[in-house]
Short mmCIF file of the C-alpha atoms (twelve columns), coordinates in Angstrom:
data_MODEL
# 
_entry.id   MODEL 
# 
loop_
_atom_site.group_PDB 
_atom_site.id 
_atom_site.type_symbol 
_atom_site.label_atom_id 
_atom_site.label_alt_id 
_atom_site.label_comp_id 
_atom_site.label_asym_id 
_atom_site.label_seq_id 
_atom_site.Cartn_x 
_atom_site.Cartn_y 
_atom_site.Cartn_z 
_atom_site.pdbx_PDB_model_num 
ATOM 1   C CA . UNK A 1   -89.130  -34.333 68.181 1 
ATOM 2   C CA . UNK A 2   -90.184  -36.829 70.872 1 
ATOM 3   C CA . UNK A 3   -92.040  -34.150 72.869 1 
ATOM 4   C CA . UNK A 4   -93.768  -32.421 69.963 1 
ATOM 5   C CA . UNK A 5   -96.931  -33.167 68.062 1 
ATOM 6   C CA . UNK A 6   -96.982  -36.011 65.604 1 
ATOM 7   C CA . UNK A 7   -96.393  -34.928 62.024 1 
ATOM 8   C CA . UNK A 8   -98.366  -36.149 59.037 1 
ATOM 9   C CA . UNK A 9   -95.344  -38.192 57.937 1 
ATOM 10  C CA . UNK A 10  -95.172  -39.864 61.349 1 
ATOM 11  C CA . UNK A 11  -98.850  -40.704 61.143 1 
ATOM 12  C CA . UNK A 12  -98.252  -42.285 57.759 1 
ATOM 13  C CA . UNK A 13  -95.478  -44.391 59.329 1 
ATOM 14  C CA . UNK A 14  -97.869  -45.436 62.085 1 
ATOM 15  C CA . UNK A 15  -100.413 -46.525 59.468 1 
ATOM 16  C CA . UNK A 16  -97.761  -48.503 57.593 1 
ATOM 17  C CA . UNK A 17  -96.620  -50.131 60.817 1 
ATOM 18  C CA . UNK A 18  -100.161 -51.163 61.705 1 
ATOM 19  C CA . UNK A 19  -100.633 -52.587 58.212 1 
ATOM 20  C CA . UNK A 20  -97.481  -54.659 58.720 1 
ATOM 21  C CA . UNK A 21  -98.785  -55.980 62.038 1 
ATOM 22  C CA . UNK A 22  -96.152  -54.234 64.172 1 
ATOM 23  C CA . UNK A 23  -96.712  -53.754 67.888 1 
ATOM 24  C CA . UNK A 24  -97.194  -50.236 69.234 1 
ATOM 25  C CA . UNK A 25  -93.843  -50.442 71.017 1 
ATOM 26  C CA . UNK A 26  -91.993  -51.281 67.773 1 
ATOM 27  C CA . UNK A 27  -93.724  -48.479 65.885 1 
ATOM 28  C CA . UNK A 28  -92.858  -46.078 68.707 1 
ATOM 29  C CA . UNK A 29  -89.227  -47.211 68.692 1 
ATOM 30  C CA . UNK A 30  -88.914  -46.536 64.969 1 
ATOM 31  C CA . UNK A 31  -90.388  -43.062 65.453 1 
ATOM 32  C CA . UNK A 32  -88.351  -42.340 68.591 1 
ATOM 33  C CA . UNK A 33  -91.606  -41.695 70.436 1 
ATOM 34  C CA . UNK A 34  -93.043  -43.017 73.705 1 
ATOM 35  C CA . UNK A 35  -95.213  -46.097 73.268 1 
ATOM 36  C CA . UNK A 36  -98.036  -44.278 75.055 1 
ATOM 37  C CA . UNK A 37  -98.025  -41.590 72.344 1 
ATOM 38  C CA . UNK A 38  -98.536  -44.128 69.571 1 
ATOM 39  C CA . UNK A 39  -101.129 -46.077 71.555 1 
ATOM 40  C CA . UNK A 40  -103.139 -42.929 72.331 1 
ATOM 41  C CA . UNK A 41  -102.886 -41.735 68.714 1 
ATOM 42  C CA . UNK A 42  -104.215 -45.012 67.307 1 
ATOM 43  C CA . UNK A 43  -106.992 -45.546 69.831 1 
ATOM 44  C CA . UNK A 44  -108.420 -42.038 69.504 1 
ATOM 45  C CA . UNK A 45  -108.486 -42.331 65.696 1 
ATOM 46  C CA . UNK A 46  -110.311 -45.534 64.883 1 
ATOM 47  C CA . UNK A 47  -108.158 -48.211 66.496 1 
ATOM 48  C CA . UNK A 48  -105.603 -50.504 64.822 1 
ATOM 49  C CA . UNK A 49  -107.970 -51.771 62.118 1 
ATOM 50  C CA . UNK A 50  -109.520 -48.431 61.061 1 
ATOM 51  C CA . UNK A 51  -106.644 -45.994 61.619 1 
ATOM 52  C CA . UNK A 52  -106.054 -43.649 58.665 1 
ATOM 53  C CA . UNK A 53  -103.190 -41.167 58.709 1 
ATOM 54  C CA . UNK A 54  -104.966 -38.444 56.734 1 
ATOM 55  C CA . UNK A 55  -108.125 -38.533 58.871 1 
ATOM 56  C CA . UNK A 56  -106.106 -38.649 62.095 1 
ATOM 57  C CA . UNK A 57  -104.091 -35.615 61.007 1 
ATOM 58  C CA . UNK A 58  -107.235 -33.740 60.054 1 
ATOM 59  C CA . UNK A 59  -108.852 -34.494 63.402 1 
ATOM 60  C CA . UNK A 60  -105.788 -33.047 65.137 1 
ATOM 61  C CA . UNK A 61  -105.950 -29.924 62.974 1 
ATOM 62  C CA . UNK A 62  -109.621 -29.456 63.863 1 
ATOM 63  C CA . UNK A 63  -108.930 -29.753 67.590 1 
ATOM 64  C CA . UNK A 64  -106.047 -27.279 67.336 1 
ATOM 65  C CA . UNK A 65  -108.186 -24.865 65.330 1 
ATOM 66  C CA . UNK A 66  -110.927 -24.916 67.963 1 
ATOM 67  C CA . UNK A 67  -108.382 -24.208 70.699 1 
ATOM 68  C CA . UNK A 68  -106.876 -21.285 68.777 1 
ATOM 69  C CA . UNK A 69  -110.260 -19.702 68.018 1 
ATOM 70  C CA . UNK A 70  -112.544 -19.930 71.063 1 
ATOM 71  C CA . UNK A 71  -116.089 -18.671 70.697 1 
ATOM 72  C CA . UNK A 72  -116.521 -15.005 71.684 1 
ATOM 73  C CA . UNK A 73  -117.859 -14.503 75.225 1 
ATOM 74  C CA . UNK A 74  -121.094 -12.669 75.738 1 
ATOM 75  C CA . UNK A 75  -121.912 -12.390 72.034 1 
ATOM 76  C CA . UNK A 76  -122.782 -14.516 69.048 1 
ATOM 77  C CA . UNK A 77  -120.174 -15.409 66.452 1 
ATOM 78  C CA . UNK A 78  -120.280 -13.249 63.305 1 
ATOM 79  C CA . UNK A 79  -123.102 -14.288 60.986 1 
ATOM 80  C CA . UNK A 80  -123.228 -14.904 57.239 1 
ATOM 81  C CA . UNK A 81  -126.107 -14.673 54.804 1 
ATOM 82  C CA . UNK A 82  -129.611 -15.356 56.149 1 
ATOM 83  C CA . UNK A 83  -128.434 -14.687 59.697 1 
ATOM 84  C CA . UNK A 84  -126.376 -17.862 59.890 1 
ATOM 85  C CA . UNK A 85  -123.973 -18.425 62.743 1 
ATOM 86  C CA . UNK A 86  -120.541 -18.400 61.095 1 
ATOM 87  C CA . UNK A 87  -119.046 -20.607 63.807 1 
ATOM 88  C CA . UNK A 88  -121.738 -23.232 63.355 1 
ATOM 89  C CA . UNK A 89  -121.282 -23.092 59.593 1 
ATOM 90  C CA . UNK A 90  -117.532 -23.672 59.929 1 
ATOM 91  C CA . UNK A 91  -118.115 -26.630 62.227 1 
ATOM 92  C CA . UNK A 92  -120.576 -28.126 59.761 1 
ATOM 93  C CA . UNK A 93  -118.165 -27.648 56.850 1 
ATOM 94  C CA . UNK A 94  -115.445 -29.398 58.836 1 
ATOM 95  C CA . UNK A 95  -117.746 -32.306 59.635 1 
ATOM 96  C CA . UNK A 96  -118.920 -32.580 56.012 1 
ATOM 97  C CA . UNK A 97  -115.324 -32.515 54.741 1 
ATOM 98  C CA . UNK A 98  -114.297 -35.241 57.176 1 
ATOM 99  C CA . UNK A 99  -117.239 -37.406 56.095 1 
ATOM 100 C CA . UNK A 100 -116.228 -37.046 52.429 1 
ATOM 101 C CA . UNK A 101 -112.664 -37.998 53.334 1 
ATOM 102 C CA . UNK A 102 -113.955 -41.080 55.170 1 
ATOM 103 C CA . UNK A 103 -115.766 -42.067 51.970 1 
ATOM 104 C CA . UNK A 104 -112.442 -41.982 50.097 1 
ATOM 105 C CA . UNK A 105 -111.968 -38.446 48.752 1 
ATOM 106 C CA . UNK A 106 -108.555 -36.821 49.269 1 
ATOM 107 C CA . UNK A 107 -108.530 -33.847 51.621 1 
ATOM 108 C CA . UNK A 108 -108.384 -30.990 49.088 1 
ATOM 109 C CA . UNK A 109 -111.014 -32.564 46.845 1 
ATOM 110 C CA . UNK A 110 -113.283 -32.991 49.879 1 
ATOM 111 C CA . UNK A 111 -112.762 -29.344 50.903 1 
ATOM 112 C CA . UNK A 112 -113.608 -28.047 47.417 1 
ATOM 113 C CA . UNK A 113 -116.718 -30.223 47.159 1 
ATOM 114 C CA . UNK A 114 -117.901 -29.150 50.603 1 
ATOM 115 C CA . UNK A 115 -117.353 -25.505 49.698 1 
ATOM 116 C CA . UNK A 116 -119.483 -25.877 46.577 1 
ATOM 117 C CA . UNK A 117 -122.270 -27.789 48.328 1 
ATOM 118 C CA . UNK A 118 -122.560 -25.256 51.163 1 
ATOM 119 C CA . UNK A 119 -122.666 -22.246 48.800 1 
ATOM 120 C CA . UNK A 120 -126.197 -21.048 48.113 1 
ATOM 121 C CA . UNK A 121 -125.478 -20.515 44.402 1 
ATOM 122 C CA . UNK A 122 -124.017 -24.020 44.089 1 
ATOM 123 C CA . UNK A 123 -121.236 -22.612 41.945 1 
ATOM 124 C CA . UNK A 124 -117.932 -20.763 42.392 1 
ATOM 125 C CA . UNK A 125 -115.064 -19.641 40.183 1 
ATOM 126 C CA . UNK A 126 -111.521 -20.851 40.745 1 
ATOM 127 C CA . UNK A 127 -110.521 -17.509 42.271 1 
ATOM 128 C CA . UNK A 128 -113.495 -17.619 44.649 1 
ATOM 129 C CA . UNK A 129 -112.494 -21.116 45.767 1 
ATOM 130 C CA . UNK A 130 -108.911 -19.947 46.323 1 
ATOM 131 C CA . UNK A 131 -110.161 -17.050 48.441 1 
ATOM 132 C CA . UNK A 132 -112.609 -19.099 50.495 1 
ATOM 133 C CA . UNK A 133 -110.261 -22.007 51.142 1 
ATOM 134 C CA . UNK A 134 -107.067 -19.953 51.449 1 
ATOM 135 C CA . UNK A 135 -105.094 -22.341 49.232 1 
ATOM 136 C CA . UNK A 136 -103.063 -22.009 46.061 1 
ATOM 137 C CA . UNK A 137 -104.633 -21.847 42.579 1 
ATOM 138 C CA . UNK A 138 -102.714 -25.014 41.694 1 
ATOM 139 C CA . UNK A 139 -104.353 -26.911 44.559 1 
ATOM 140 C CA . UNK A 140 -107.806 -25.823 43.425 1 
ATOM 141 C CA . UNK A 141 -107.042 -26.703 39.799 1 
ATOM 142 C CA . UNK A 142 -105.885 -30.199 40.762 1 
ATOM 143 C CA . UNK A 143 -108.976 -30.755 42.911 1 
ATOM 144 C CA . UNK A 144 -111.306 -29.542 40.159 1 
ATOM 145 C CA . UNK A 145 -109.710 -31.868 37.607 1 
ATOM 146 C CA . UNK A 146 -110.117 -34.822 39.982 1 
ATOM 147 C CA . UNK A 147 -113.747 -34.053 40.832 1 
ATOM 148 C CA . UNK A 148 -114.717 -33.384 37.234 1 
ATOM 149 C CA . UNK A 149 -113.197 -36.664 36.078 1 
ATOM 150 C CA . UNK A 150 -115.532 -38.458 38.495 1 
ATOM 151 C CA . UNK A 151 -118.621 -36.485 37.439 1 
ATOM 152 C CA . UNK A 152 -118.913 -34.923 40.893 1 
ATOM 153 C CA . UNK A 153 -118.943 -31.380 39.496 1 
ATOM 154 C CA . UNK A 154 -119.378 -29.731 36.122 1 
ATOM 155 C CA . UNK A 155 -118.189 -26.456 34.634 1 
ATOM 156 C CA . UNK A 156 -119.766 -23.759 32.526 1 
ATOM 157 C CA . UNK A 157 -118.993 -20.151 31.535 1 
ATOM 158 C CA . UNK A 158 -120.957 -17.264 33.013 1 
ATOM 159 C CA . UNK A 159 -121.898 -13.988 31.326 1 
ATOM 160 C CA . UNK A 160 -118.385 -12.640 31.987 1 
ATOM 161 C CA . UNK A 161 -116.823 -15.666 30.272 1 
ATOM 162 C CA . UNK A 162 -115.450 -16.932 33.569 1 
ATOM 163 C CA . UNK A 163 -115.455 -20.646 34.225 1 
ATOM 164 C CA . UNK A 164 -117.709 -21.590 37.111 1 
ATOM 165 C CA . UNK A 165 -117.627 -24.961 38.848 1 
ATOM 166 C CA . UNK A 166 -121.058 -26.266 39.708 1 
ATOM 167 C CA . UNK A 167 -122.746 -28.899 41.831 1 
ATOM 168 C CA . UNK A 168 -126.391 -29.385 40.963 1 
ATOM 169 C CA . UNK A 169 -129.108 -31.926 41.553 1 
ATOM 170 C CA . UNK A 170 -128.660 -33.673 38.200 1 
ATOM 171 C CA . UNK A 171 -125.128 -34.684 39.182 1 
ATOM 172 C CA . UNK A 172 -126.529 -36.961 41.889 1 
ATOM 173 C CA . UNK A 173 -128.634 -38.777 39.330 1 
ATOM 174 C CA . UNK A 174 -125.710 -39.075 36.933 1 
ATOM 175 C CA . UNK A 175 -123.471 -40.350 39.735 1 
ATOM 176 C CA . UNK A 176 -125.960 -43.123 40.509 1 
ATOM 177 C CA . UNK A 177 -126.140 -44.151 36.864 1 
ATOM 178 C CA . UNK A 178 -122.332 -44.141 36.652 1 
ATOM 179 C CA . UNK A 179 -122.223 -46.380 39.737 1 
ATOM 180 C CA . UNK A 180 -124.642 -48.795 38.067 1 
ATOM 181 C CA . UNK A 181 -122.475 -48.889 34.927 1 
ATOM 182 C CA . UNK A 182 -119.436 -49.678 37.036 1 
ATOM 183 C CA . UNK A 183 -121.381 -52.550 38.611 1 
ATOM 184 C CA . UNK A 184 -122.253 -53.860 35.153 1 
ATOM 185 C CA . UNK A 185 -118.580 -53.868 34.176 1 
ATOM 186 C CA . UNK A 186 -117.700 -55.731 37.363 1 
ATOM 187 C CA . UNK A 187 -120.357 -58.352 36.659 1 
ATOM 188 C CA . UNK A 188 -119.112 -58.809 33.095 1 
ATOM 189 C CA . UNK A 189 -115.517 -59.252 34.261 1 
ATOM 190 C CA . UNK A 190 -116.586 -61.764 36.909 1 
ATOM 191 C CA . UNK A 191 -118.440 -63.836 34.283 1 
ATOM 192 C CA . UNK A 192 -115.388 -63.869 32.038 1 
ATOM 193 C CA . UNK A 193 -113.615 -65.694 34.839 1 
ATOM 194 C CA . UNK A 194 -116.324 -68.375 34.900 1 
ATOM 195 C CA . UNK A 195 -115.433 -69.561 31.408 1 
ATOM 196 C CA . UNK A 196 -111.699 -69.370 32.054 1 
ATOM 197 C CA . UNK A 197 -111.726 -71.179 35.405 1 
ATOM 198 C CA . UNK A 198 -114.322 -73.785 34.409 1 
ATOM 199 C CA . UNK A 199 -118.063 -73.504 35.132 1 
ATOM 200 C CA . UNK A 200 -118.143 -76.299 37.701 1 
ATOM 201 C CA . UNK A 201 -115.171 -75.197 39.806 1 
ATOM 202 C CA . UNK A 202 -115.559 -73.533 43.238 1 
ATOM 203 C CA . UNK A 203 -113.833 -70.379 41.976 1 
ATOM 204 C CA . UNK A 204 -116.199 -70.105 39.002 1 
ATOM 205 C CA . UNK A 205 -119.259 -70.619 41.203 1 
ATOM 206 C CA . UNK A 206 -118.017 -67.836 43.466 1 
ATOM 207 C CA . UNK A 207 -117.530 -65.482 40.515 1 
ATOM 208 C CA . UNK A 208 -120.930 -66.298 39.053 1 
ATOM 209 C CA . UNK A 209 -122.598 -65.558 42.393 1 
ATOM 210 C CA . UNK A 210 -120.737 -62.261 42.583 1 
ATOM 211 C CA . UNK A 211 -121.917 -61.394 39.064 1 
ATOM 212 C CA . UNK A 212 -125.528 -62.225 39.910 1 
ATOM 213 C CA . UNK A 213 -125.390 -60.154 43.089 1 
ATOM 214 C CA . UNK A 214 -123.787 -57.166 41.357 1 
ATOM 215 C CA . UNK A 215 -126.282 -57.396 38.475 1 
ATOM 216 C CA . UNK A 216 -129.182 -57.230 40.917 1 
ATOM 217 C CA . UNK A 217 -127.690 -54.291 42.820 1 
ATOM 218 C CA . UNK A 218 -126.929 -52.396 39.599 1 
ATOM 219 C CA . UNK A 219 -130.431 -52.903 38.225 1 
ATOM 220 C CA . UNK A 220 -131.908 -51.807 41.553 1 
ATOM 221 C CA . UNK A 221 -129.799 -48.640 41.539 1 
ATOM 222 C CA . UNK A 222 -130.958 -47.705 38.034 1 
ATOM 223 C CA . UNK A 223 -134.590 -48.430 38.865 1 
ATOM 224 C CA . UNK A 224 -134.426 -46.444 42.101 1 
ATOM 225 C CA . UNK A 225 -132.610 -43.523 40.442 1 
ATOM 226 C CA . UNK A 226 -135.217 -43.310 37.688 1 
ATOM 227 C CA . UNK A 227 -138.133 -43.465 40.138 1 
ATOM 228 C CA . UNK A 228 -136.631 -40.966 42.587 1 
ATOM 229 C CA . UNK A 229 -135.152 -38.526 40.059 1 
ATOM 230 C CA . UNK A 230 -137.984 -36.057 40.456 1 
ATOM 231 C CA . UNK A 231 -137.223 -35.794 44.169 1 
ATOM 232 C CA . UNK A 232 -134.093 -33.819 43.255 1 
ATOM 233 C CA . UNK A 233 -136.247 -31.085 41.751 1 
ATOM 234 C CA . UNK A 234 -139.135 -31.038 44.229 1 
ATOM 235 C CA . UNK A 235 -139.308 -28.691 47.196 1 
ATOM 236 C CA . UNK A 236 -139.565 -30.615 50.484 1 
ATOM 237 C CA . UNK A 237 -143.108 -30.888 51.885 1 
ATOM 238 C CA . UNK A 238 -143.988 -30.531 55.522 1 
ATOM 239 C CA . UNK A 239 -145.722 -33.899 55.217 1 
ATOM 240 C CA . UNK A 240 -143.834 -35.939 52.601 1 
ATOM 241 C CA . UNK A 241 -145.570 -38.704 50.716 1 
ATOM 242 C CA . UNK A 242 -144.669 -42.299 51.564 1 
ATOM 243 C CA . UNK A 243 -141.598 -43.602 49.762 1 
ATOM 244 C CA . UNK A 244 -142.389 -45.371 46.458 1 
ATOM 245 C CA . UNK A 245 -141.713 -49.047 45.910 1 
ATOM 246 C CA . UNK A 246 -138.180 -49.015 44.518 1 
ATOM 247 C CA . UNK A 247 -137.759 -52.671 43.719 1 
ATOM 248 C CA . UNK A 248 -140.323 -55.324 42.798 1 
ATOM 249 C CA . UNK A 249 -140.687 -58.012 45.402 1 
ATOM 250 C CA . UNK A 250 -139.190 -55.874 48.187 1 
ATOM 251 C CA . UNK A 251 -142.342 -54.028 49.232 1 
ATOM 252 C CA . UNK A 252 -143.877 -54.741 52.618 1 
ATOM 253 C CA . UNK A 253 -146.852 -57.073 52.874 1 
ATOM 254 C CA . UNK A 254 -150.195 -55.402 52.144 1 
ATOM 255 C CA . UNK A 255 -152.473 -54.594 55.068 1 
ATOM 256 C CA . UNK A 256 -155.054 -57.298 55.744 1 
ATOM 257 C CA . UNK A 257 -158.586 -56.764 54.457 1 
ATOM 258 C CA . UNK A 258 -160.727 -55.968 57.516 1 
ATOM 259 C CA . UNK A 259 -163.781 -57.548 55.868 1 
ATOM 260 C CA . UNK A 260 -162.150 -60.994 55.865 1 
# 
């Protein structure tokens, strides 16, 4: 309805219209909405070049949720474990989920991953995820399958033979190594094009430069992951040691010798 809130489908149409280079007025006409509604929607959610329908819809849901559940007056919000402020925790979970969505994860996958990362145990069963997120078992199952296929979580059985879904420190290391392997595949594919297109052609030179760049980045990722792996298992210090040199040739210049 012209006077109601934009639906997720309408936001998707706005995104498609922007991708096609349509003016706000034309997009509004197709939606039977005022031009000002479309203009305001786009500008408050990244502008015409960065507008994403899913993130815009989520931002609207968050604003509506805050309006429906104002903070209690004269008292703190209910707390969770360790005396945490439940309201602050919810806000953080929303922000973390939005960040994961901005990095490319679909909404439900981002919610499940956030839930696991902000749980002290770092693991939950499917039924616990359903209860915490208030979604269907099918939605959780689909999200788990997606996340597991990308090595973002792993599963194991507990003493009661229940499957638990886990995020642990080792997964970060494995994710970095997987990223490096993907870079290696990209470099190999780029170099295949060099032979096909001719080594002296502009296109082949471009592909070879891409391969060299990606090779360097991939090797740097592996080297950095190996050197920093122990950080994942070390308790933070009040005064952390200086960061190690992660790549040869990239360290800062040594301090001058005062005796010279």
